[in-house]
CHARMM internal coordinates of N, CA and C (Angstrom, degrees):
IC EDIT
DIST 1 N 1 CA 1.4497
DIST 1 CA 1 C 1.5394
ANGL 1 N 1 CA 1 C 108.28
DIST 1 C 2 N 1.3257
ANGL 1 CA 1 C 2 N 119.00
DIHE 1 N 1 CA 1 C 2 N 125.91
DIST 2 N 2 CA 1.4677
ANGL 1 C 2 N 2 CA 120.79
DIHE 1 CA 1 C 2 N 2 CA -175.27
DIST 2 CA 2 C 1.5363
ANGL 2 N 2 CA 2 C 111.30
DIHE 1 C 2 N 2 CA 2 C -74.83
DIST 2 C 3 N 1.2947
ANGL 2 CA 2 C 3 N 114.82
DIHE 2 N 2 CA 2 C 3 N 152.65
DIST 3 N 3 CA 1.4604
ANGL 2 C 3 N 3 CA 120.84
DIHE 2 CA 2 C 3 N 3 CA 178.66
DIST 3 CA 3 C 1.5338
ANGL 3 N 3 CA 3 C 109.79
DIHE 2 C 3 N 3 CA 3 C -76.43
DIST 3 C 4 N 1.3179
ANGL 3 CA 3 C 4 N 115.06
DIHE 3 N 3 CA 3 C 4 N 149.63
DIST 4 N 4 CA 1.4598
ANGL 3 C 4 N 4 CA 119.96
DIHE 3 CA 3 C 4 N 4 CA 178.29
DIST 4 CA 4 C 1.5208
ANGL 4 N 4 CA 4 C 108.98
DIHE 3 C 4 N 4 CA 4 C -81.32
DIST 4 C 5 N 1.3082
ANGL 4 CA 4 C 5 N 116.30
DIHE 4 N 4 CA 4 C 5 N 124.61
DIST 5 N 5 CA 1.4686
ANGL 4 C 5 N 5 CA 121.16
DIHE 4 CA 4 C 5 N 5 CA -177.92
DIST 5 CA 5 C 1.5325
ANGL 5 N 5 CA 5 C 108.45
DIHE 4 C 5 N 5 CA 5 C -81.85
DIST 5 C 6 N 1.3270
ANGL 5 CA 5 C 6 N 117.06
DIHE 5 N 5 CA 5 C 6 N 111.26
DIST 6 N 6 CA 1.4682
ANGL 5 C 6 N 6 CA 121.82
DIHE 5 CA 5 C 6 N 6 CA -178.04
DIST 6 CA 6 C 1.5213
ANGL 6 N 6 CA 6 C 112.06
DIHE 5 C 6 N 6 CA 6 C -106.00
DIST 6 C 7 N 1.3079
ANGL 6 CA 6 C 7 N 117.74
DIHE 6 N 6 CA 6 C 7 N 11.62
DIST 7 N 7 CA 1.4606
ANGL 6 C 7 N 7 CA 119.91
DIHE 6 CA 6 C 7 N 7 CA -175.89
DIST 7 CA 7 C 1.5261
ANGL 7 N 7 CA 7 C 112.39
DIHE 6 C 7 N 7 CA 7 C -69.74
DIST 7 C 8 N 1.3166
ANGL 7 CA 7 C 8 N 118.02
DIHE 7 N 7 CA 7 C 8 N -24.57
DIST 8 N 8 CA 1.4682
ANGL 7 C 8 N 8 CA 119.50
DIHE 7 CA 7 C 8 N 8 CA -177.57
DIST 8 CA 8 C 1.5333
ANGL 8 N 8 CA 8 C 112.38
DIHE 7 C 8 N 8 CA 8 C -97.89
DIST 8 C 9 N 1.3176
ANGL 8 CA 8 C 9 N 117.42
DIHE 8 N 8 CA 8 C 9 N -0.03
DIST 9 N 9 CA 1.4617
ANGL 8 C 9 N 9 CA 118.97
DIHE 8 CA 8 C 9 N 9 CA -177.21
DIST 9 CA 9 C 1.5225
ANGL 9 N 9 CA 9 C 112.22
DIHE 8 C 9 N 9 CA 9 C -64.59
DIST 9 C 10 N 1.3197
ANGL 9 CA 9 C 10 N 116.95
DIHE 9 N 9 CA 9 C 10 N -40.54
DIST 10 N 10 CA 1.4615
ANGL 9 C 10 N 10 CA 119.74
DIHE 9 CA 9 C 10 N 10 CA -177.16
DIST 10 CA 10 C 1.5209
ANGL 10 N 10 CA 10 C 111.30
DIHE 9 C 10 N 10 CA 10 C -61.57
DIST 10 C 11 N 1.2957
ANGL 10 CA 10 C 11 N 117.93
DIHE 10 N 10 CA 10 C 11 N -48.21
DIST 11 N 11 CA 1.4684
ANGL 10 C 11 N 11 CA 120.58
DIHE 10 CA 10 C 11 N 11 CA -178.64
DIST 11 CA 11 C 1.5269
ANGL 11 N 11 CA 11 C 110.76
DIHE 10 C 11 N 11 CA 11 C -69.33
DIST 11 C 12 N 1.3187
ANGL 11 CA 11 C 12 N 117.43
DIHE 11 N 11 CA 11 C 12 N -31.42
DIST 12 N 12 CA 1.4709
ANGL 11 C 12 N 12 CA 120.37
DIHE 11 CA 11 C 12 N 12 CA 178.59
DIST 12 CA 12 C 1.5289
ANGL 12 N 12 CA 12 C 110.27
DIHE 11 C 12 N 12 CA 12 C -68.72
DIST 12 C 13 N 1.3286
ANGL 12 CA 12 C 13 N 116.38
DIHE 12 N 12 CA 12 C 13 N -46.64
DIST 13 N 13 CA 1.4715
ANGL 12 C 13 N 13 CA 119.83
DIHE 12 CA 12 C 13 N 13 CA -179.76
DIST 13 CA 13 C 1.5190
ANGL 13 N 13 CA 13 C 110.36
DIHE 12 C 13 N 13 CA 13 C -67.21
DIST 13 C 14 N 1.3149
ANGL 13 CA 13 C 14 N 116.74
DIHE 13 N 13 CA 13 C 14 N -42.11
DIST 14 N 14 CA 1.4554
ANGL 13 C 14 N 14 CA 119.98
DIHE 13 CA 13 C 14 N 14 CA -179.70
DIST 14 CA 14 C 1.5298
ANGL 14 N 14 CA 14 C 111.64
DIHE 13 C 14 N 14 CA 14 C -63.86
DIST 14 C 15 N 1.3113
ANGL 14 CA 14 C 15 N 117.78
DIHE 14 N 14 CA 14 C 15 N -44.07
DIST 15 N 15 CA 1.4707
ANGL 14 C 15 N 15 CA 119.98
DIHE 14 CA 14 C 15 N 15 CA -179.56
DIST 15 CA 15 C 1.5287
ANGL 15 N 15 CA 15 C 111.10
DIHE 14 C 15 N 15 CA 15 C -68.45
DIST 15 C 16 N 1.3236
ANGL 15 CA 15 C 16 N 118.07
DIHE 15 N 15 CA 15 C 16 N -35.08
DIST 16 N 16 CA 1.4651
ANGL 15 C 16 N 16 CA 118.92
DIHE 15 CA 15 C 16 N 16 CA 177.76
DIST 16 CA 16 C 1.5219
ANGL 16 N 16 CA 16 C 111.27
DIHE 15 C 16 N 16 CA 16 C -69.26
DIST 16 C 17 N 1.3406
ANGL 16 CA 16 C 17 N 117.47
DIHE 16 N 16 CA 16 C 17 N -36.14
DIST 17 N 17 CA 1.4749
ANGL 16 C 17 N 17 CA 119.48
DIHE 16 CA 16 C 17 N 17 CA 177.33
DIST 17 CA 17 C 1.5236
ANGL 17 N 17 CA 17 C 111.04
DIHE 16 C 17 N 17 CA 17 C -67.64
DIST 17 C 18 N 1.3095
ANGL 17 CA 17 C 18 N 116.81
DIHE 17 N 17 CA 17 C 18 N -40.19
DIST 18 N 18 CA 1.4720
ANGL 17 C 18 N 18 CA 119.99
DIHE 17 CA 17 C 18 N 18 CA 177.92
DIST 18 CA 18 C 1.5239
ANGL 18 N 18 CA 18 C 110.12
DIHE 17 C 18 N 18 CA 18 C -65.00
DIST 18 C 19 N 1.3234
ANGL 18 CA 18 C 19 N 116.74
DIHE 18 N 18 CA 18 C 19 N -40.92
DIST 19 N 19 CA 1.4605
ANGL 18 C 19 N 19 CA 120.42
DIHE 18 CA 18 C 19 N 19 CA 179.00
DIST 19 CA 19 C 1.5221
ANGL 19 N 19 CA 19 C 111.07
DIHE 18 C 19 N 19 CA 19 C -63.89
DIST 19 C 20 N 1.3357
ANGL 19 CA 19 C 20 N 116.34
DIHE 19 N 19 CA 19 C 20 N -43.58
DIST 20 N 20 CA 1.4668
ANGL 19 C 20 N 20 CA 119.11
DIHE 19 CA 19 C 20 N 20 CA 177.91
DIST 20 CA 20 C 1.5223
ANGL 20 N 20 CA 20 C 111.46
DIHE 19 C 20 N 20 CA 20 C -63.94
DIST 20 C 21 N 1.3261
ANGL 20 CA 20 C 21 N 116.61
DIHE 20 N 20 CA 20 C 21 N -39.48
DIST 21 N 21 CA 1.4574
ANGL 20 C 21 N 21 CA 119.88
DIHE 20 CA 20 C 21 N 21 CA 178.02
DIST 21 CA 21 C 1.5286
ANGL 21 N 21 CA 21 C 111.11
DIHE 20 C 21 N 21 CA 21 C -61.14
DIST 21 C 22 N 1.3155
ANGL 21 CA 21 C 22 N 116.82
DIHE 21 N 21 CA 21 C 22 N -45.41
DIST 22 N 22 CA 1.4700
ANGL 21 C 22 N 22 CA 120.97
DIHE 21 CA 21 C 22 N 22 CA -179.74
DIST 22 CA 22 C 1.5271
ANGL 22 N 22 CA 22 C 110.64
DIHE 21 C 22 N 22 CA 22 C -65.23
DIST 22 C 23 N 1.3275
ANGL 22 CA 22 C 23 N 116.84
DIHE 22 N 22 CA 22 C 23 N -40.94
DIST 23 N 23 CA 1.4687
ANGL 22 C 23 N 23 CA 119.39
DIHE 22 CA 22 C 23 N 23 CA 179.22
DIST 23 CA 23 C 1.5234
ANGL 23 N 23 CA 23 C 111.49
DIHE 22 C 23 N 23 CA 23 C -63.89
DIST 23 C 24 N 1.3247
ANGL 23 CA 23 C 24 N 117.08
DIHE 23 N 23 CA 23 C 24 N -42.50
DIST 24 N 24 CA 1.4642
ANGL 23 C 24 N 24 CA 118.99
DIHE 23 CA 23 C 24 N 24 CA 178.31
DIST 24 CA 24 C 1.5140
ANGL 24 N 24 CA 24 C 111.76
DIHE 23 C 24 N 24 CA 24 C -67.09
DIST 24 C 25 N 1.3179
ANGL 24 CA 24 C 25 N 116.99
DIHE 24 N 24 CA 24 C 25 N -37.08
DIST 25 N 25 CA 1.4592
ANGL 24 C 25 N 25 CA 119.19
DIHE 24 CA 24 C 25 N 25 CA 176.96
DIST 25 CA 25 C 1.5260
ANGL 25 N 25 CA 25 C 111.11
DIHE 24 C 25 N 25 CA 25 C -63.47
DIST 25 C 26 N 1.3106
ANGL 25 CA 25 C 26 N 117.13
DIHE 25 N 25 CA 25 C 26 N -41.28
DIST 26 N 26 CA 1.4679
ANGL 25 C 26 N 26 CA 120.14
DIHE 25 CA 25 C 26 N 26 CA 178.03
DIST 26 CA 26 C 1.5248
ANGL 26 N 26 CA 26 C 111.21
DIHE 25 C 26 N 26 CA 26 C -67.06
DIST 26 C 27 N 1.3204
ANGL 26 CA 26 C 27 N 115.99
DIHE 26 N 26 CA 26 C 27 N -37.25
DIST 27 N 27 CA 1.4565
ANGL 26 C 27 N 27 CA 119.58
DIHE 26 CA 26 C 27 N 27 CA -179.50
DIST 27 CA 27 C 1.5235
ANGL 27 N 27 CA 27 C 110.99
DIHE 26 C 27 N 27 CA 27 C -65.99
DIST 27 C 28 N 1.3385
ANGL 27 CA 27 C 28 N 116.37
DIHE 27 N 27 CA 27 C 28 N -45.12
DIST 28 N 28 CA 1.4574
ANGL 27 C 28 N 28 CA 119.26
DIHE 27 CA 27 C 28 N 28 CA -178.23
DIST 28 CA 28 C 1.5143
ANGL 28 N 28 CA 28 C 112.76
DIHE 27 C 28 N 28 CA 28 C -75.41
DIST 28 C 29 N 1.3243
ANGL 28 CA 28 C 29 N 117.60
DIHE 28 N 28 CA 28 C 29 N -27.86
DIST 29 N 29 CA 1.4637
ANGL 28 C 29 N 29 CA 118.88
DIHE 28 CA 28 C 29 N 29 CA -179.87
DIST 29 CA 29 C 1.5289
ANGL 29 N 29 CA 29 C 111.70
DIHE 28 C 29 N 29 CA 29 C -75.05
DIST 29 C 30 N 1.3279
ANGL 29 CA 29 C 30 N 117.43
DIHE 29 N 29 CA 29 C 30 N -18.19
DIST 30 N 30 CA 1.4624
ANGL 29 C 30 N 30 CA 118.97
DIHE 29 CA 29 C 30 N 30 CA 179.03
DIST 30 CA 30 C 1.5210
ANGL 30 N 30 CA 30 C 112.11
DIHE 29 C 30 N 30 CA 30 C -84.38
DIST 30 C 31 N 1.3321
ANGL 30 CA 30 C 31 N 116.65
DIHE 30 N 30 CA 30 C 31 N -10.50
DIST 31 N 31 CA 1.4653
ANGL 30 C 31 N 31 CA 119.06
DIHE 30 CA 30 C 31 N 31 CA 178.11
DIST 31 CA 31 C 1.5221
ANGL 31 N 31 CA 31 C 110.38
DIHE 30 C 31 N 31 CA 31 C -76.89
DIST 31 C 32 N 1.3244
ANGL 31 CA 31 C 32 N 115.02
DIHE 31 N 31 CA 31 C 32 N 149.78
DIST 32 N 32 CA 1.4548
ANGL 31 C 32 N 32 CA 120.46
DIHE 31 CA 31 C 32 N 32 CA 177.68
DIST 32 CA 32 C 1.5256
ANGL 32 N 32 CA 32 C 107.40
DIHE 31 C 32 N 32 CA 32 C -105.40
DIST 32 C 33 N 1.3285
ANGL 32 CA 32 C 33 N 115.42
DIHE 32 N 32 CA 32 C 33 N 114.63
DIST 33 N 33 CA 1.4495
ANGL 32 C 33 N 33 CA 120.49
DIHE 32 CA 32 C 33 N 33 CA -179.96
DIST 33 CA 33 C 1.5209
ANGL 33 N 33 CA 33 C 109.04
DIHE 32 C 33 N 33 CA 33 C -94.68
DIST 33 C 34 N 1.3336
ANGL 33 CA 33 C 34 N 117.80
DIHE 33 N 33 CA 33 C 34 N 145.51
DIST 34 N 34 CA 1.4706
ANGL 33 C 34 N 34 CA 119.13
DIHE 33 CA 33 C 34 N 34 CA 178.39
DIST 34 CA 34 C 1.5290
ANGL 34 N 34 CA 34 C 110.31
DIHE 33 C 34 N 34 CA 34 C -68.47
DIST 34 C 35 N 1.3025
ANGL 34 CA 34 C 35 N 115.11
DIHE 34 N 34 CA 34 C 35 N 152.12
DIST 35 N 35 CA 1.4622
ANGL 34 C 35 N 35 CA 120.41
DIHE 34 CA 34 C 35 N 35 CA -179.72
DIST 35 CA 35 C 1.5164
ANGL 35 N 35 CA 35 C 109.61
DIHE 34 C 35 N 35 CA 35 C -69.57
DIST 35 C 36 N 1.3273
ANGL 35 CA 35 C 36 N 115.01
DIHE 35 N 35 CA 35 C 36 N 159.71
DIST 36 N 36 CA 1.4564
ANGL 35 C 36 N 36 CA 119.41
DIHE 35 CA 35 C 36 N 36 CA 178.45
DIST 36 CA 36 C 1.5241
ANGL 36 N 36 CA 36 C 109.45
DIHE 35 C 36 N 36 CA 36 C -64.85
DIST 36 C 37 N 1.3206
ANGL 36 CA 36 C 37 N 118.49
DIHE 36 N 36 CA 36 C 37 N 137.05
DIST 37 N 37 CA 1.4589
ANGL 36 C 37 N 37 CA 119.36
DIHE 36 CA 36 C 37 N 37 CA 179.46
DIST 37 CA 37 C 1.5303
ANGL 37 N 37 CA 37 C 111.04
DIHE 36 C 37 N 37 CA 37 C -69.28
DIST 37 C 38 N 1.3005
ANGL 37 CA 37 C 38 N 115.17
DIHE 37 N 37 CA 37 C 38 N 140.91
DIST 38 N 38 CA 1.4574
ANGL 37 C 38 N 38 CA 118.98
DIHE 37 CA 37 C 38 N 38 CA 179.52
DIST 38 CA 38 C 1.5295
ANGL 38 N 38 CA 38 C 108.89
DIHE 37 C 38 N 38 CA 38 C -80.83
DIST 38 C 39 N 1.3135
ANGL 38 CA 38 C 39 N 117.49
DIHE 38 N 38 CA 38 C 39 N 146.74
DIST 39 N 39 CA 1.4640
ANGL 38 C 39 N 39 CA 119.79
DIHE 38 CA 38 C 39 N 39 CA -179.70
DIST 39 CA 39 C 1.5244
ANGL 39 N 39 CA 39 C 110.63
DIHE 38 C 39 N 39 CA 39 C -65.52
DIST 39 C 40 N 1.2970
ANGL 39 CA 39 C 40 N 115.45
DIHE 39 N 39 CA 39 C 40 N 141.24
DIST 40 N 40 CA 1.4525
ANGL 39 C 40 N 40 CA 120.77
DIHE 39 CA 39 C 40 N 40 CA -176.80
DIST 40 CA 40 C 1.5208
ANGL 40 N 40 CA 40 C 108.17
DIHE 39 C 40 N 40 CA 40 C -123.12
DIST 40 C 41 N 1.3027
ANGL 40 CA 40 C 41 N 116.12
DIHE 40 N 40 CA 40 C 41 N 134.50
DIST 41 N 41 CA 1.4583
ANGL 40 C 41 N 41 CA 120.09
DIHE 40 CA 40 C 41 N 41 CA 179.67
DIST 41 CA 41 C 1.5277
ANGL 41 N 41 CA 41 C 108.81
DIHE 40 C 41 N 41 CA 41 C -76.31
DIST 41 C 42 N 1.3030
ANGL 41 CA 41 C 42 N 115.07
DIHE 41 N 41 CA 41 C 42 N 122.17
DIST 42 N 42 CA 1.4508
ANGL 41 C 42 N 42 CA 120.75
DIHE 41 CA 41 C 42 N 42 CA -179.52
DIST 42 CA 42 C 1.5192
ANGL 42 N 42 CA 42 C 107.94
DIHE 41 C 42 N 42 CA 42 C -110.07
DIST 42 C 43 N 1.3112
ANGL 42 CA 42 C 43 N 116.24
DIHE 42 N 42 CA 42 C 43 N 122.06
DIST 43 N 43 CA 1.4608
ANGL 42 C 43 N 43 CA 120.11
DIHE 42 CA 42 C 43 N 43 CA 177.98
DIST 43 CA 43 C 1.5195
ANGL 43 N 43 CA 43 C 108.29
DIHE 42 C 43 N 43 CA 43 C -102.23
DIST 43 C 44 N 1.3128
ANGL 43 CA 43 C 44 N 114.70
DIHE 43 N 43 CA 43 C 44 N 130.19
DIST 44 N 44 CA 1.4550
ANGL 43 C 44 N 44 CA 120.10
DIHE 43 CA 43 C 44 N 44 CA 179.72
DIST 44 CA 44 C 1.5246
ANGL 44 N 44 CA 44 C 108.94
DIHE 43 C 44 N 44 CA 44 C -84.36
DIST 44 C 45 N 1.3043
ANGL 44 CA 44 C 45 N 115.62
DIHE 44 N 44 CA 44 C 45 N 126.01
DIST 45 N 45 CA 1.4520
ANGL 44 C 45 N 45 CA 120.62
DIHE 44 CA 44 C 45 N 45 CA 179.97
DIST 45 CA 45 C 1.5253
ANGL 45 N 45 CA 45 C 107.91
DIHE 44 C 45 N 45 CA 45 C -92.71
DIST 45 C 46 N 1.3159
ANGL 45 CA 45 C 46 N 116.16
DIHE 45 N 45 CA 45 C 46 N 129.15
DIST 46 N 46 CA 1.4499
ANGL 45 C 46 N 46 CA 121.12
DIHE 45 CA 45 C 46 N 46 CA -179.30
DIST 46 CA 46 C 1.5256
ANGL 46 N 46 CA 46 C 108.36
DIHE 45 C 46 N 46 CA 46 C -80.66
DIST 46 C 47 N 1.3161
ANGL 46 CA 46 C 47 N 115.35
DIHE 46 N 46 CA 46 C 47 N 122.44
DIST 47 N 47 CA 1.4633
ANGL 46 C 47 N 47 CA 119.61
DIHE 46 CA 46 C 47 N 47 CA 177.73
DIST 47 CA 47 C 1.5114
ANGL 47 N 47 CA 47 C 108.81
DIHE 46 C 47 N 47 CA 47 C -104.18
DIST 47 C 48 N 1.3006
ANGL 47 CA 47 C 48 N 115.04
DIHE 47 N 47 CA 47 C 48 N 139.30
DIST 48 N 48 CA 1.4582
ANGL 47 C 48 N 48 CA 120.29
DIHE 47 CA 47 C 48 N 48 CA 179.14
DIST 48 CA 48 C 1.5154
ANGL 48 N 48 CA 48 C 109.18
DIHE 47 C 48 N 48 CA 48 C -92.57
DIST 48 C 49 N 1.3006
ANGL 48 CA 48 C 49 N 114.87
DIHE 48 N 48 CA 48 C 49 N 106.59
DIST 49 N 49 CA 1.4527
ANGL 48 C 49 N 49 CA 120.06
DIHE 48 CA 48 C 49 N 49 CA 176.87
DIST 49 CA 49 C 1.5196
ANGL 49 N 49 CA 49 C 109.34
DIHE 48 C 49 N 49 CA 49 C -94.56
DIST 49 C 50 N 1.3177
ANGL 49 CA 49 C 50 N 118.33
DIHE 49 N 49 CA 49 C 50 N 144.68
DIST 50 N 50 CA 1.4682
ANGL 49 C 50 N 50 CA 119.28
DIHE 49 CA 49 C 50 N 50 CA -176.96
DIST 50 CA 50 C 1.5228
ANGL 50 N 50 CA 50 C 112.79
DIHE 49 C 50 N 50 CA 50 C -64.02
DIST 50 C 51 N 1.3334
ANGL 50 CA 50 C 51 N 118.08
DIHE 50 N 50 CA 50 C 51 N -26.91
DIST 51 N 51 CA 1.4536
ANGL 50 C 51 N 51 CA 117.95
DIHE 50 CA 50 C 51 N 51 CA -177.51
DIST 51 CA 51 C 1.5263
ANGL 51 N 51 CA 51 C 112.53
DIHE 50 C 51 N 51 CA 51 C -84.16
DIST 51 C 52 N 1.3170
ANGL 51 CA 51 C 52 N 117.41
DIHE 51 N 51 CA 51 C 52 N -7.66
DIST 52 N 52 CA 1.4597
ANGL 51 C 52 N 52 CA 118.75
DIHE 51 CA 51 C 52 N 52 CA 178.18
DIST 52 CA 52 C 1.5186
ANGL 52 N 52 CA 52 C 112.30
DIHE 51 C 52 N 52 CA 52 C -79.91
DIST 52 C 53 N 1.3164
ANGL 52 CA 52 C 53 N 117.01
DIHE 52 N 52 CA 52 C 53 N -25.00
DIST 53 N 53 CA 1.4633
ANGL 52 C 53 N 53 CA 119.09
DIHE 52 CA 52 C 53 N 53 CA -178.24
DIST 53 CA 53 C 1.5290
ANGL 53 N 53 CA 53 C 111.94
DIHE 52 C 53 N 53 CA 53 C -84.01
DIST 53 C 54 N 1.2960
ANGL 53 CA 53 C 54 N 119.06
DIHE 53 N 53 CA 53 C 54 N -10.97
DIST 54 N 54 CA 1.4585
ANGL 53 C 54 N 54 CA 122.62
DIHE 53 CA 53 C 54 N 54 CA -179.76
DIST 54 CA 54 C 1.5229
ANGL 54 N 54 CA 54 C 109.89
DIHE 53 C 54 N 54 CA 54 C -107.49
DIST 54 C 55 N 1.3184
ANGL 54 CA 54 C 55 N 114.41
DIHE 54 N 54 CA 54 C 55 N 147.27
DIST 55 N 55 CA 1.4518
ANGL 54 C 55 N 55 CA 119.41
DIHE 54 CA 54 C 55 N 55 CA 175.53
DIST 55 CA 55 C 1.5147
ANGL 55 N 55 CA 55 C 107.03
DIHE 54 C 55 N 55 CA 55 C -94.37
DIST 55 C 56 N 1.2856
ANGL 55 CA 55 C 56 N 116.21
DIHE 55 N 55 CA 55 C 56 N 119.91
DIST 56 N 56 CA 1.4597
ANGL 55 C 56 N 56 CA 119.75
DIHE 55 CA 55 C 56 N 56 CA -179.30
DIST 56 CA 56 C 1.5141
ANGL 56 N 56 CA 56 C 109.12
DIHE 55 C 56 N 56 CA 56 C -125.76
DIST 56 C 57 N 1.2946
ANGL 56 CA 56 C 57 N 114.83
DIHE 56 N 56 CA 56 C 57 N 149.87
DIST 57 N 57 CA 1.4442
ANGL 56 C 57 N 57 CA 120.27
DIHE 56 CA 56 C 57 N 57 CA 175.79
DIST 57 CA 57 C 1.5138
ANGL 57 N 57 CA 57 C 107.54
DIHE 56 C 57 N 57 CA 57 C -139.78
DIST 57 C 58 N 1.3099
ANGL 57 CA 57 C 58 N 115.16
DIHE 57 N 57 CA 57 C 58 N 133.95
DIST 58 N 58 CA 1.4520
ANGL 57 C 58 N 58 CA 119.80
DIHE 57 CA 57 C 58 N 58 CA -179.90
DIST 58 CA 58 C 1.5144
ANGL 58 N 58 CA 58 C 107.47
DIHE 57 C 58 N 58 CA 58 C -99.49
DIST 58 C 59 N 1.3066
ANGL 58 CA 58 C 59 N 115.44
DIHE 58 N 58 CA 58 C 59 N 124.04
DIST 59 N 59 CA 1.4506
ANGL 58 C 59 N 59 CA 120.75
DIHE 58 CA 58 C 59 N 59 CA 178.40
DIST 59 CA 59 C 1.5159
ANGL 59 N 59 CA 59 C 108.70
DIHE 58 C 59 N 59 CA 59 C -98.25
DIST 59 C 60 N 1.3269
ANGL 59 CA 59 C 60 N 114.43
DIHE 59 N 59 CA 59 C 60 N 119.34
DIST 60 N 60 CA 1.4417
ANGL 59 C 60 N 60 CA 119.71
DIHE 59 CA 59 C 60 N 60 CA 175.31
DIST 60 CA 60 C 1.5176
ANGL 60 N 60 CA 60 C 108.74
DIHE 59 C 60 N 60 CA 60 C -101.57
DIST 60 C 61 N 1.3193
ANGL 60 CA 60 C 61 N 118.18
DIHE 60 N 60 CA 60 C 61 N 149.49
DIST 61 N 61 CA 1.4587
ANGL 60 C 61 N 61 CA 119.35
DIHE 60 CA 60 C 61 N 61 CA -178.77
DIST 61 CA 61 C 1.5276
ANGL 61 N 61 CA 61 C 113.43
DIHE 60 C 61 N 61 CA 61 C -60.09
DIST 61 C 62 N 1.3248
ANGL 61 CA 61 C 62 N 118.19
DIHE 61 N 61 CA 61 C 62 N -33.87
DIST 62 N 62 CA 1.4548
ANGL 61 C 62 N 62 CA 120.51
DIHE 61 CA 61 C 62 N 62 CA -177.11
DIST 62 CA 62 C 1.5166
ANGL 62 N 62 CA 62 C 112.56
DIHE 61 C 62 N 62 CA 62 C -82.99
DIST 62 C 63 N 1.3231
ANGL 62 CA 62 C 63 N 118.20
DIHE 62 N 62 CA 62 C 63 N -16.79
DIST 63 N 63 CA 1.4444
ANGL 62 C 63 N 63 CA 120.11
DIHE 62 CA 62 C 63 N 63 CA -177.88
DIST 63 CA 63 C 1.5260
ANGL 63 N 63 CA 63 C 112.07
DIHE 62 C 63 N 63 CA 63 C -96.77
DIST 63 C 64 N 1.3088
ANGL 63 CA 63 C 64 N 118.89
DIHE 63 N 63 CA 63 C 64 N -4.05
DIST 64 N 64 CA 1.4551
ANGL 63 C 64 N 64 CA 120.33
DIHE 63 CA 63 C 64 N 64 CA 179.07
DIST 64 CA 64 C 1.5226
ANGL 64 N 64 CA 64 C 109.58
DIHE 63 C 64 N 64 CA 64 C -75.31
DIST 64 C 65 N 1.3244
ANGL 64 CA 64 C 65 N 117.76
DIHE 64 N 64 CA 64 C 65 N 146.97
DIST 65 N 65 CA 1.4594
ANGL 64 C 65 N 65 CA 119.93
DIHE 64 CA 64 C 65 N 65 CA -178.90
DIST 65 CA 65 C 1.5326
ANGL 65 N 65 CA 65 C 111.31
DIHE 64 C 65 N 65 CA 65 C -68.82
DIST 65 C 66 N 1.3234
ANGL 65 CA 65 C 66 N 114.27
DIHE 65 N 65 CA 65 C 66 N 148.14
DIST 66 N 66 CA 1.4666
ANGL 65 C 66 N 66 CA 119.22
DIHE 65 CA 65 C 66 N 66 CA 179.43
DIST 66 CA 66 C 1.5107
ANGL 66 N 66 CA 66 C 110.35
DIHE 65 C 66 N 66 CA 66 C -78.63
DIST 66 C 67 N 1.2876
ANGL 66 CA 66 C 67 N 115.74
DIHE 66 N 66 CA 66 C 67 N 145.37
DIST 67 N 67 CA 1.4725
ANGL 66 C 67 N 67 CA 119.78
DIHE 66 CA 66 C 67 N 67 CA -179.95
DIST 67 CA 67 C 1.5139
ANGL 67 N 67 CA 67 C 110.80
DIHE 66 C 67 N 67 CA 67 C -114.67
END
COOR INIT
IC SEED 1 N 1 CA 1 C
IC BUILD
């Protein structure tokens, strides 16, 4: 039974990896990516909620002081 010649495996694997790398680079370089979004000034509008003008406190049974 003849021996398996593995002397060319390194160059075969290396050349296939380089070829795949180049193909993927060409594939991704042909895509058009959107430009980076420009920063936009966002102003927060103050809304008047009815519960903000009142002082409220919620009394829970466990948070009340012991007597």
